[in-house]
C-alpha positions as CSV (number, residue, x, y, z in Angstrom):
1,X,4.0,-1.0,30.3
2,X,4.4,0.5,33.5
3,X,1.2,1.8,35.8
4,X,1.9,5.5,35.2
5,X,1.4,4.6,31.1
6,X,-1.3,2.1,31.6
7,X,-3.5,4.8,33.7
8,X,-3.1,7.3,31.2
9,X,-4.5,4.9,28.4
10,X,-7.2,4.1,30.5
11,X,-7.6,7.5,31.0
12,X,-7.6,8.5,27.2
13,X,-10.0,5.5,26.3
14,X,-13.0,6.6,29.3
15,X,-12.4,10.3,28.6
16,X,-12.7,9.9,24.5
17,X,-15.4,7.7,25.4
18,X,-17.9,9.4,27.9
19,X,-15.9,12.7,28.4
20,X,-14.0,14.3,31.7
21,X,-16.8,15.2,33.8
22,X,-18.5,12.2,33.1
23,X,-15.6,9.9,34.1
24,X,-14.8,8.8,37.8
25,X,-11.1,8.3,39.1
26,X,-12.6,5.1,40.5
27,X,-13.6,4.0,36.7
28,X,-10.2,4.5,35.6
29,X,-8.5,2.8,38.7
30,X,-10.6,-0.6,38.2
31,X,-10.2,-0.3,34.4
32,X,-6.6,-0.8,35.0
33,X,-7.1,-3.0,38.1
34,X,-5.5,-1.1,40.8
35,X,-7.3,0.9,44.0
36,X,-8.1,4.7,43.4
37,X,-5.3,5.6,46.0
38,X,-2.6,3.9,43.9
39,X,-3.8,5.8,41.0
40,X,-3.6,8.9,43.2
41,X,0.1,8.5,43.8
42,X,0.8,8.8,40.3
43,X,-1.9,11.8,39.8
44,X,-2.9,13.8,43.3
45,X,-6.0,15.1,41.0
46,X,-8.5,14.0,38.2
47,X,-7.5,17.4,36.6
48,X,-4.1,16.5,36.9
49,X,-4.4,13.5,34.9
50,X,-6.4,15.2,32.0
51,X,-3.8,17.4,31.8
52,X,-1.0,14.5,31.7
53,X,-3.3,13.1,29.0
54,X,-3.2,16.0,26.8
55,X,0.4,16.4,27.3
56,X,1.2,12.9,26.4
57,X,-1.1,13.2,23.4
58,X,0.5,16.6,21.8
59,X,3.9,16.4,23.1
60,X,4.2,13.4,20.7
61,X,4.5,15.8,17.6
62,X,7.3,17.6,19.1
63,X,9.3,14.3,19.0
64,X,8.2,12.7,15.5
65,X,7.5,15.5,13.4
66,X,10.9,17.7,13.1
67,X,12.9,14.0,12.8
68,X,10.6,12.9,9.7
69,X,11.0,16.2,8.3
70,X,15.0,16.2,8.6
71,X,14.7,12.3,7.4
72,X,12.9,12.7,4.0
73,X,14.6,14.1,1.0
74,X,12.2,15.7,-0.9
75,X,8.9,17.9,-0.6
76,X,6.7,14.9,-1.7
77,X,8.7,12.3,0.3
78,X,8.3,14.7,3.4
79,X,4.6,15.3,2.6
80,X,4.1,11.3,2.8
81,X,6.1,10.4,6.0
82,X,4.5,13.5,7.6
83,X,0.9,12.5,6.8
84,X,1.4,8.9,7.2
85,X,2.6,9.4,10.9
86,X,0.3,11.4,11.8
87,X,-2.8,9.2,10.1
88,X,-1.1,6.2,12.1
89,X,-0.6,8.1,15.4
90,X,-4.2,8.3,15.5
91,X,-5.3,5.3,13.8
92,X,-3.7,3.3,16.3
93,X,-5.9,4.6,18.9
94,X,-8.6,6.5,17.4
95,X,-9.8,7.4,21.4
96,X,-6.8,10.1,21.0
97,X,-8.8,11.7,17.9
98,X,-12.1,11.6,20.0
99,X,-10.6,13.1,23.2
100,X,-9.1,15.6,21.2
101,X,-12.1,16.7,19.4
102,X,-13.8,16.5,23.1
103,X,-11.5,18.8,24.2
104,X,-11.5,21.5,21.6
105,X,-15.4,21.2,22.2
106,X,-15.7,21.4,26.0
107,X,-12.5,23.2,26.8
108,X,-11.7,25.5,24.0
109,X,-9.4,28.3,25.7
110,X,-7.1,25.2,27.6
111,X,-7.1,23.6,24.6
112,X,-5.5,26.5,22.7
113,X,-3.0,27.2,25.0
114,X,-2.2,23.2,24.6
115,X,-2.0,23.6,20.8
116,X,0.0,26.6,21.2
117,X,2.7,25.3,23.1
118,X,3.1,21.9,21.6
119,X,1.8,22.1,18.2
120,X,2.6,25.3,17.0
121,X,6.5,24.7,16.6
122,X,6.2,21.8,14.5
123,X,3.4,23.4,12.3
124,X,5.8,26.2,11.6
125,X,8.6,23.8,10.8
126,X,5.5,22.3,8.3
127,X,5.0,25.8,7.0
128,X,8.2,26.5,6.2
129,X,8.7,23.1,4.2
130,X,5.8,24.3,2.3
131,X,7.1,27.8,1.2
132,X,10.1,26.7,0.5
133,X,8.4,24.3,-1.8
134,X,6.6,27.2,-3.0
135,X,9.6,28.8,-3.9
136,X,10.9,25.9,-6.1
137,X,7.9,25.8,-7.8
138,X,6.9,22.1,-6.2
139,X,3.9,23.2,-4.4
140,X,1.2,25.1,-5.7
141,X,1.7,29.1,-5.2
142,X,-2.1,29.8,-3.9
143,X,-1.8,27.8,-0.8
144,X,-2.0,29.3,2.4
145,X,0.8,27.0,4.9
146,X,-0.9,28.0,8.0
147,X,-4.6,27.3,6.9
148,X,-3.4,24.3,4.9
149,X,-2.1,22.8,7.9
150,X,-5.0,23.6,10.3
151,X,-7.0,21.9,7.3
152,X,-5.3,18.6,7.1
153,X,-5.0,18.5,10.8
154,X,-8.7,18.6,10.7
155,X,-9.0,15.9,8.3
156,X,-7.4,13.3,10.1
157,X,-8.3,14.5,13.3
158,X,-12.0,14.4,12.3
159,X,-11.7,11.5,9.9
160,X,-10.4,8.9,12.6
161,X,-12.9,10.7,15.2
162,X,-16.1,10.1,13.2
163,X,-14.8,6.5,10.7
164,X,-17.2,4.4,12.7
165,X,-20.5,7.1,11.8
166,X,-19.3,7.8,8.7
167,X,-18.0,4.6,7.1
168,X,-21.8,3.5,7.0
169,X,-22.4,6.2,3.8
170,X,-19.9,3.5,2.2
171,X,-22.1,1.5,-0.1
172,X,-20.5,-1.8,0.2
173,X,-20.5,-1.9,3.9
174,X,-16.8,-3.1,4.1
175,X,-15.1,-4.2,7.0
176,X,-13.8,-1.8,9.7
177,X,-10.2,-1.8,8.4
178,X,-11.2,-1.3,4.7
179,X,-13.2,1.2,5.4
180,X,-10.2,3.0,7.3
181,X,-7.7,2.0,4.1
182,X,-10.3,3.8,1.6
183,X,-11.0,7.0,3.8
184,X,-6.7,6.9,4.8
185,X,-6.3,7.1,0.8
186,X,-8.7,9.3,-0.1
187,X,-7.6,11.6,2.7
188,X,-3.8,11.3,1.7
189,X,-4.9,12.2,-1.9
190,X,-7.1,15.1,-0.9
191,X,-4.0,16.5,1.1
192,X,-1.6,15.8,-1.7
193,X,-3.6,17.1,-4.6
194,X,-4.4,20.3,-3.0
195,X,-1.0,20.9,-2.2
196,X,1.6,20.0,-4.8
197,X,2.1,21.4,-8.5
198,X,0.5,18.8,-10.9
């Protein structure tokens, strides 16, 4: 991994854990194993680093989702691929979800602009597929495509961000991995059942 990517990964982890304001560039540099001037070579300011972290997180979807939607053959197959990709992306690094939640709460205007530029294009694609499914009778007619997509994003992001806390509600106290498997299976079931005709 190149230094720039290491810096972005460490900044994501630290911003998610402590918040942007409580994290110093020195801490990020030390976490990567470099000195602060080396970090400043790649990112001139802390705010520039924060924007780069968010850009990287959100731009992922502009590359992945359109490809998945084109590759999938049917409505249910498209749903499974898109939903599993979204869950896998955040599960691979729960700090991504935690950071997104922090930014939504701390800087709603800034994150709204980033969402409009990075997330809106692919959500429009997903909504078009939902409308196509409604026209073909595969998707429930009462589904509001935009509201549905927002709710699924919320389900995934908040489920991942809060998994460690709410996993304690499971009676048998399974392992972290088993908590995640159960939560993911239920999340996908709820999203699938509320979309497709039975």
